[in-house]
Residue, then its C-alpha position, 0 to 999 in steps of 0.5 A: m500500500n502506498k502512502n497516498d492510498f494509506n492516507d485516503g483510507l485514513l480520512g475515510f476511516l476518521d469520517a466514518s467513525p464519530t464514536p468508539f462504537h462506530a470505530t469498533r464496527n468499522m474495524a470489525m468490518m475491515f477485519e472480516n474483509a481481511g479474512f479474520l474470523k469473529l469470536n464470541e467471548l462466551g464459550k470455548w475457542d477452537l483456535k487453529h494455527g495459521k488463522r486470524y481472529f477478532v473479538t469485541r467487548n461492549d461494542s467499543s473495544i476490539i482485539a484482533f490477532t494472528y494465531t501462530g503457535s509462537l510465544n513471541y508476540t508484537i502487541i499494539g495497543s491504542h484507544t477508540d475514545s476521544p474527548n467530546l460532549k456526551l448527551k445527558p440521560n434527560p437532556i431537554i432544556k427549554e428556555h429563552g425561545v430555544v431547545k437546548l440539550g444538556v451535555e456532560p464533558y467526556g475526558g480532558i476536552l478543550f472547550n473553546p473550539w467547540f463553539d460555532r461548529d456544525l454539530s451532529l449526534a451519534g452513538r448507541v441506543s438500547y431498546l425493547n422490541s416486541q419479543n421482549i428482547i433488549k437490543e442495541t443499535l448504532i445511530d449517526v444523525k449526520k445532519a448538522m443539527a446543533i450549534i453552541p453559539s459564542l457570546a458576542i464580544h459586545l457582551d464580553r469585552d474581556v474575552h481576550m483577557s480571560k475566557k472561562v467556560n462553565p461546562q454546566t451552562d455555557v456549552c449546551p448545544i441549541v437544536s430548535t426554536a420549536g418548544e414541543f421538541d420530542f426527544e424520544q420521537f426524535l430517537r424513534d425517527e432515527l431508528g426508523r431511518n435505520g430500518i428499525d420499527d419494532v421498538v416497544e420502549l426506549y431504554a438508554n443511550e450513549l450519544s455524543f456530539y461531533d463536528v460534521q466537517n470531514a477530515s482533510f489535507i491542509g497546507l500549500d503542499d498538503d503537508f498536514i491532516a486535520s480532523a476530529r478524533l486523531d487522538n487516537l483513531l489515528s493509531c487505531y487505523v495504523a495498527m488495523v492496517a498493519i495487522c491486516s497486512v502481515s502474513d498469517d505466520v507473523p505473531m501479532l495482536f492489536i487491541a483498541s480499548d475504550h475509556e482511555e481519556v477517562g482513566s481506562g477504568s472500565t470493563s472495556g478499558a485498558a485497566g479491565s480484563f479484556l486483553e488478559n482474558t483474551l490472552h488466557k484463551m489463546f494460551a490456556d497453559y499457564d506457563d505458555f501464558v507467562n512465557m508469552i508475556r515475558s517474551s513479547i513486546m507491547i507497543s502503546a501507540d497514542n498521539a504525541h505533542a508536536i512542538h507548537p510553533n507559536f508556543p515553543d516554550k511549552h517544550d523541552q528544547n531537546h525533546a520537541p518533536r516536529i510534525n512529519g519528523g517521524v514517530v515519537i518515542k515517549s519517556n518519563v522517569n515517573q512511569r507515566y510512560a512505560s518506555n525503558s531502555k530495553t524496549v526503546s532499543r527494540f523499537l529503534n532497532v526496527a525503525s533504523s533497519l528500515g531507515e525510518p526517522t524517530q524522535n524523542f519526547v520528554t515533557r518539561s520538568d515543570i509541566a505535568c506529564g500525561s499518560t497512556i494505556g502503556p503503564i496500565t497494560a504493563t502493570r496489569l500483565g507484566i509485559e515489556t512496553v514502549d510508548i510511542g506516538l505520532p506528533t500532533l497539534a491541538m490535541h483534545s481540540i474538536r479538530e486536531l492536526c497531524g502530518r501526512d508522513d508520520a502515520y505511514s512511517l509508523y505503519k512500515i515500522l509495525l510491519g518491520f516487527g513482523v520480519 
């Protein structure tokens, strides 16, 4: 696959994946098309050497793997979730001539870019059908149905000196001037658009707002890619394409977990049991399981902070990654990242053998360091881990920015681990 085809596929994946549920469904479809066999977590697995498999949990996390009989696996980890505004269970607010929808911030959201954007709604809806069965389905309104208008500068003269956003009152999207807006009927209409008419009762939903603007190339020479949810669907896409590209005899596993942006503490998050349960089913013998853990490597792939050209003092000058400068190796002595000299050396060895550039990131000593699924997975499993990422600007904004070269470079490095 050449770089242009790779990046075109990336843009399509980003546009089609407004929520972790949609991203997981799209990856599952990709795996099925690539010959992976779908597994159910329940029951015993009858795995065959030389076959490929995938399994999902909560419709928002997914694991895909080749089954080779080897105990030396390359495990690639990423996450499906991104900061956003999630709909509250009773969202309708009618006041001042409009209908607003109450939202709850998910993750470390950067609020200001959400104002004055064309917003739509997507996610999962649970309902009861006439056979008394609880069903779930995904919806994506796609239409620009909401907006969060800014307060005019005439009414906020100090806006350039200070901009404080109250998440309870300031970021409720407005959807209508019709006072009789019926949210339940709205959901039923959306289900009907998806061919679902057998709805006795609506139970619950997990719906998120998102920007309808499509991902795109940016710059005089298309140097950049701008999109929502680059953190971390960018890594999901790279790892997905990589494991689909390796041969059946290459021992590789890919996991994309939900809830990283809120600490990974859930059944489908990296702190949960999904990966460990799957590995135990792959390696039922305890000694094989332990030997596999201790002989394998985990590549925790998340985004990395590129040096911001307008705020260069936010970086340590010797650890300031550039967009299109190569994959970033992330280190932190306090174990906010799980990289160590052994795992970094293994990654560098593969990258240098392919002639692919790498960069180093260490946060400034006077700025708190973020974290990833890397330390969580390393702690839970005891697997040697390296934290890497692709240089990104505007991380956690409604629209983030990365380079058109870096993701393809990581794709080639991941393939190199299978040689």
